[in-house]
N, C-alpha and C positions, 0 to 999 in steps of 0.2 A: 507279306502276310504278318510276319513277326513284328515289323515296324509299325503296322497299323494297330496291332494289339497293344503294344507298348504305349503308343500315342493315346489310344482310347483309355487305357488304364490310368495314365498320367492325368488325362483330362477329368476323368471321374474322381480321382483322388483330390485333384485341385478344387473341384466344385464342392466335394464333401467337406474339405477343410474350411473353405470360405463360408459355407452354410452353417457349420457348427460354431465358428467364431462369431458369426452375426447374430446367433440366437442366445448367446450367453447373457446371464443376468448382470446388471450393473452392480457395482460394489455397494454395500450398505451405507446409509448416511452416517456421518460421524455422531458418536454418542454425546448426549448432553450431560453436563455437570460431572464430567470425568468418570462416568459409569461405563466401564469396558466389559461388563459381563454380558454374555449372550443369554437372553431371556427365551424360554420355551414359548412356542406358539400356543395361544389359548385354544382349547378344544371346544369350549362353549356347550350350549345345550343341544347341539346337533347329535352328539354322542348319546345323550340321555334319550333323545327322541328315537334314535335307531334301536337302542336297547329296549325301550318300551314297546316299540312296534314288533321287535323280535319275540319278546315275551308274550305279547298278545297273539301273534301268529302261532307260536308253539302251544299256547293254551287252547287255541281253536283246534289245532291238529289233535291234541290229546282228547279234547271233548268229542270231536267227530269219531275218533277211534273207539272210545268207550261206548259211544252211542251205537256204533256199527256192531260192536261185540254183543251188546244187550239185545239187539233185534234178532 
């Protein structure tokens, strides 16, 4: 019983180690023109879109709450 448990644990550990190493990202490409600085990822207009949608949703909630209080 103990031998089967150790064997199963070793097998699971082996599979996990192989799967983690197989999913890793490749190294970044070499930088051009001697620029070795890490540049931040651009956020773009997606953040502005989410903020605008959140503001519109909050405004609608406030409008509905005030309308409900006045009735």
